[in-house]
C-alpha positions as CSV (number, residue, x, y, z in Angstrom):
1,X,30.1,-10.1,2.5
2,X,27.2,-7.7,2.8
3,X,23.8,-8.9,4.2
4,X,20.9,-9.6,1.9
5,X,18.2,-6.9,1.9
6,X,15.8,-9.3,3.5
7,X,18.0,-10.2,6.4
8,X,18.8,-6.5,6.9
9,X,15.1,-5.8,7.0
10,X,14.8,-7.9,10.1
11,X,17.2,-5.6,11.9
12,X,16.5,-2.2,10.3
13,X,13.4,-1.7,8.1
14,X,14.5,1.8,7.3
15,X,17.8,0.5,5.8
16,X,15.9,-2.1,3.7
17,X,13.5,0.5,2.2
18,X,16.3,3.0,1.6
19,X,18.3,0.3,-0.2
20,X,15.2,-0.5,-2.4
21,X,14.7,3.2,-3.1
22,X,18.2,3.8,-4.1
23,X,18.1,0.8,-6.5
24,X,14.7,1.3,-8.1
25,X,12.9,4.6,-7.2
26,X,14.3,6.5,-10.2
27,X,13.8,3.6,-12.7
28,X,10.9,4.2,-15.0
29,X,7.7,4.6,-12.9
30,X,9.6,3.4,-9.8
31,X,7.3,0.4,-9.4
32,X,10.1,-2.0,-8.4
33,X,10.7,0.3,-5.4
34,X,7.0,0.2,-4.2
35,X,5.4,-3.0,-5.6
36,X,7.2,-6.3,-5.8
37,X,10.9,-6.3,-5.1
38,X,13.1,-7.8,-7.8
39,X,10.3,-8.9,-10.1
40,X,9.9,-8.2,-13.8
41,X,8.5,-4.9,-15.0
42,X,5.4,-6.5,-16.5
43,X,4.5,-8.0,-13.2
44,X,4.8,-4.8,-11.3
45,X,2.8,-3.0,-14.0
46,X,0.1,-5.6,-13.6
47,X,0.0,-4.9,-9.8
48,X,-0.2,-1.2,-10.4
49,X,-3.1,-1.6,-12.9
50,X,-5.1,-3.9,-10.5
51,X,-4.5,-1.5,-7.6
52,X,-5.8,1.4,-9.6
53,X,-8.9,-0.4,-10.5
54,X,-9.6,-1.3,-6.9
55,X,-8.9,2.2,-5.6
56,X,-10.5,4.3,-8.3
57,X,-13.9,4.4,-6.6
58,X,-12.4,5.6,-3.3
59,X,-9.5,7.9,-4.1
60,X,-11.6,10.9,-5.0
61,X,-11.0,14.3,-3.5
62,X,-12.6,17.7,-3.7
63,X,-10.4,20.5,-4.9
64,X,-8.7,22.1,-1.9
65,X,-9.4,19.1,0.4
66,X,-6.6,17.6,2.5
67,X,-5.1,14.2,2.1
68,X,-2.4,12.2,3.8
69,X,-0.6,9.5,1.9
70,X,1.4,7.2,4.2
71,X,4.1,5.0,2.9
72,X,3.9,7.2,-0.2
73,X,7.0,5.7,-1.9
74,X,7.5,7.6,-5.2
75,X,4.2,9.5,-4.7
76,X,2.0,7.7,-7.2
77,X,-1.2,8.1,-5.2
78,X,-0.2,11.5,-3.9
79,X,0.1,12.8,-7.5
80,X,-3.2,11.2,-8.4
81,X,-5.0,13.0,-5.6
82,X,-3.1,16.3,-6.4
83,X,-4.3,16.1,-10.0
84,X,-7.8,16.2,-8.6
85,X,-7.0,19.4,-6.7
86,X,-6.3,17.9,-3.3
87,X,-3.5,19.3,-1.0
88,X,-1.5,16.2,-0.2
89,X,1.0,15.4,2.5
90,X,3.1,12.3,1.6
91,X,5.2,10.5,4.3
92,X,7.7,7.6,3.8
93,X,10.4,6.0,5.9
94,X,13.0,6.4,3.1
95,X,14.6,9.8,2.3
96,X,15.4,8.6,-1.2
97,X,11.7,7.8,-1.8
98,X,10.7,11.2,-0.5
99,X,13.2,13.0,-2.8
100,X,12.0,11.0,-5.8
101,X,8.3,11.7,-4.9
102,X,9.1,15.4,-4.6
103,X,10.9,15.4,-8.0
104,X,8.1,13.6,-9.8
105,X,5.5,15.9,-8.3
106,X,7.4,19.0,-9.4
107,X,7.9,17.5,-12.9
108,X,4.1,17.2,-13.2
109,X,3.5,20.7,-12.0
110,X,2.2,19.6,-8.7
111,X,4.8,21.0,-6.4
112,X,2.5,23.5,-4.7
113,X,-0.1,20.8,-3.9
114,X,2.3,18.1,-2.7
115,X,4.4,18.2,0.5
116,X,6.6,15.2,1.3
117,X,8.4,14.4,4.6
118,X,10.3,11.5,6.0
119,X,8.6,9.7,8.9
120,X,7.8,6.5,10.7
121,X,4.1,5.6,10.7
122,X,4.3,4.1,14.2
123,X,5.2,7.5,15.6
124,X,3.8,9.9,13.0
125,X,2.5,13.3,14.1
126,X,2.1,15.9,11.4
127,X,0.0,18.1,13.7
128,X,-2.9,18.0,11.3
129,X,-6.1,16.0,10.5
130,X,-7.0,15.0,7.0
131,X,-10.3,14.5,5.1
132,X,-8.7,11.5,3.4
133,X,-6.0,9.1,4.7
134,X,-4.5,6.7,2.2
135,X,-2.1,3.7,2.7
136,X,-1.4,1.2,0.0
137,X,0.5,-2.0,1.0
138,X,2.1,-0.4,4.0
139,X,0.8,-2.3,7.1
140,X,1.7,-5.7,5.6
141,X,5.3,-4.7,5.9
142,X,5.1,-3.9,9.7
143,X,6.0,-7.2,11.2
144,X,5.8,-6.4,14.9
145,X,2.3,-6.5,16.3
146,X,2.7,-3.6,18.8
147,X,4.2,-1.4,16.1
148,X,1.4,-2.3,13.8
149,X,-1.2,-1.3,16.4
150,X,0.7,1.9,17.0
151,X,0.7,2.6,13.3
152,X,-3.1,2.1,12.9
153,X,-3.6,4.3,16.0
154,X,-1.6,7.1,14.4
155,X,-3.6,6.7,11.2
156,X,-6.8,7.1,13.2
157,X,-5.4,10.2,15.0
158,X,-4.8,11.9,11.7
159,X,-8.2,11.2,10.3
160,X,-10.6,14.2,10.5
161,X,-14.1,13.8,11.9
162,X,-16.3,12.7,9.0
163,X,-13.2,11.8,7.0
164,X,-12.4,8.6,5.0
165,X,-9.5,6.2,5.4
166,X,-8.6,4.0,2.5
167,X,-6.1,1.1,3.0
168,X,-5.2,-1.6,0.5
169,X,-3.4,-4.5,2.2
170,X,-2.7,-8.2,1.8
171,X,-5.6,-9.6,3.9
172,X,-6.7,-13.1,2.9
173,X,-10.0,-14.1,4.4
174,X,-8.2,-17.1,6.1
175,X,-4.7,-17.0,7.4
176,X,-2.1,-18.2,4.9
177,X,1.6,-18.1,5.4
178,X,2.9,-19.4,2.0
179,X,4.0,-15.9,0.9
180,X,5.2,-14.6,4.2
181,X,8.8,-13.4,4.4
182,X,11.2,-11.3,6.5
183,X,9.6,-8.2,5.0
184,X,6.0,-9.2,4.6
185,X,3.1,-10.9,6.4
186,X,-0.4,-11.6,5.0
187,X,-2.6,-11.1,8.1
188,X,-6.1,-12.5,7.8
189,X,-9.2,-10.3,7.5
190,X,-10.4,-10.8,11.1
191,X,-7.0,-9.7,12.5
192,X,-7.2,-6.4,10.7
193,X,-10.9,-5.9,11.6
194,X,-10.0,-6.5,15.3
195,X,-7.1,-4.0,15.1
196,X,-9.3,-1.4,13.4
197,X,-12.0,-1.7,16.1
198,X,-9.4,-1.5,18.8
199,X,-8.2,1.8,17.4
200,X,-11.7,3.3,17.1
201,X,-12.2,2.7,13.3
202,X,-15.1,0.9,11.6
203,X,-15.4,-0.3,8.0
204,X,-17.7,1.6,5.7
205,X,-16.9,-0.9,2.9
206,X,-14.5,-3.8,2.2
207,X,-13.8,-4.6,-1.5
208,X,-11.6,-7.1,-3.3
209,X,-8.6,-6.6,-5.5
210,X,-7.1,-9.8,-6.9
211,X,-9.0,-13.0,-6.4
212,X,-7.1,-15.0,-9.1
213,X,-5.0,-17.6,-7.2
214,X,-2.2,-18.2,-9.8
215,X,0.3,-15.6,-8.6
216,X,0.1,-16.4,-4.9
217,X,0.5,-20.1,-5.7
218,X,3.6,-19.4,-7.8
219,X,5.4,-16.8,-5.8
220,X,6.7,-19.1,-3.0
221,X,8.4,-21.2,-5.7
222,X,9.6,-18.4,-7.9
223,X,13.0,-18.0,-6.4
224,X,13.7,-21.7,-6.6
225,X,13.1,-22.0,-10.3
226,X,15.7,-21.3,-13.0
227,X,15.3,-17.7,-14.0
228,X,13.9,-18.2,-17.6
229,X,11.4,-20.8,-16.3
230,X,10.4,-18.5,-13.4
231,X,9.8,-15.5,-15.6
232,X,7.8,-17.6,-18.1
233,X,5.7,-19.1,-15.4
234,X,5.1,-15.7,-13.9
235,X,4.1,-14.3,-17.3
236,X,1.6,-17.2,-17.7
237,X,0.2,-16.7,-14.2
238,X,-0.2,-13.0,-14.7
239,X,-1.9,-13.5,-18.1
240,X,-4.3,-16.1,-16.7
241,X,-5.1,-14.0,-13.7
242,X,-5.7,-10.6,-15.3
243,X,-9.2,-11.2,-16.7
244,X,-10.3,-12.6,-13.3
245,X,-8.9,-9.7,-11.3
246,X,-10.2,-7.1,-13.8
247,X,-13.7,-8.5,-14.1
248,X,-14.3,-9.8,-10.6
249,X,-11.7,-8.2,-8.3
250,X,-13.9,-5.7,-6.6
251,X,-16.8,-8.1,-6.0
252,X,-14.9,-11.3,-5.1
253,X,-14.0,-10.1,-1.6
254,X,-13.8,-13.5,0.2
255,X,-11.4,-15.0,-2.4
256,X,-9.3,-11.9,-2.9
257,X,-5.7,-11.9,-1.6
258,X,-5.6,-8.1,-1.1
259,X,-8.5,-6.1,0.1
260,X,-9.4,-2.5,0.2
261,X,-10.7,-1.2,3.6
262,X,-12.7,2.0,3.6
263,X,-12.8,3.1,7.2
264,X,-14.1,6.0,9.3
265,X,-14.2,6.9,13.0
266,X,-16.5,4.5,14.9
267,X,-19.9,6.2,15.1
268,X,-18.9,8.7,12.5
269,X,-22.0,8.3,10.4
270,X,-24.2,8.5,13.5
271,X,-22.4,11.6,14.8
272,X,-22.6,13.2,11.4
273,X,-26.4,12.7,11.4
């Protein structure tokens, strides 16, 4: 009998993400490959919508500027930036994700502005620095603390002087373990801030994403419920949470489960002045 994807993830994260990509990257928008594994389409679309709202202010690029999209998945943020005129490099652990991201970019007429490559963030070296570095729900899947620090250090090394880094991660203000799994850990806000400082990064801004508590209360129970009841409960939680997340997500930083970190090199503003 084959191992479950979650057990395999403990041993080989690359195999886990490749398995996910082969199952879901080509399905519709590919959200099941990059958002929440095995969840209904309406739920992943709600995640995508809230993430777009949270990131809209920060994912802006000048035509011809350079951007790096780490953990790019099917290239949803790479294509957004390329449509603005940016020259984007997308990197992902899974070769199937990379192939799908490349296909989608070409289909949208963005092949000349998007370059995709397979790579591990903890050892990444593209040989370039970028005006914008983007990572959406990537660090929360790096379970080992040393590899996490190495990944953040590589992000800092790829950020140009005066550039902007935008990361969206599960980062509750206070440590909570109820949603942790063999592929995911919700590190608290202070842990991330300490790691950023250790790697020479400082926050320019921290904004919220999803302060509504209903989904995070339900998710640990979801797999234990009968499927029809689980889906109905998830639909209710998503419906109740949507107005809260849409109206208050960016401002309700302390109560938000995910947060957007807008970072720059420490002293960057002082050096620029």
